[in-house]
N, C-alpha and C positions, 0 to 999 in steps of 0.2 A: 229287662225281663229277669236278669240275674237276681235282682233285688227282691222280686215279689215271687219268683218261681217256687221257693220253699213253702209259700202260704197255698200255692195252688196244688202242688203234687209232693206228696210225701214219700221220700226215698230214704231209708235209714242208712243205706250204704254211702251216702254222700257225707264227706266231713264237714263239720260246721263252718270251717274256714273257706270252703270252696267258693260260695257265692262272692265272698269279697275279693278273693283271688281272680276269679273268672270276671267280675267287673272290672277290676283294676286292669287286667290283662286286656280287656275290650277296649277300655279308654286309652291305654297306651298303644295299642295297634292303630286306633283310629287317629291318634295325634302322629304317628309316624307317616301313615298314608296321607294325612294333610300336608306334612312337611314335605314329602317327596313330590307331591303334586304341585305345590307352590314353587319349589326349586326347579321342577321341569319347566314349569310355565315362565319363571323368570328367565331360565336359560335359553328358552326359544325366543323369548322377546329381545334378549340381548344379541342373539345370533340372527335377529331380523326375520324370524319365522312367524313371530306371533303379530297381533294388531298393535298398531301404535296407539299409544295412549295421549288423550289431549294435553297438551302443554310441552310434550317431549319435543327436543329437535329431531328435525328427519334428516 
């Protein structure tokens, strides 16, 4: 949405760099959420709380 918003809505109060900044923030935030989610899932599996994966020793 950040990359096309300026084509849909004209707002002269928004700096020209804002769409790029906002898009990069969104991507960074999504990457951090993904890393935290994967780390927690791995931690749960190592602690024996998650499902066993095929081929892993029991």
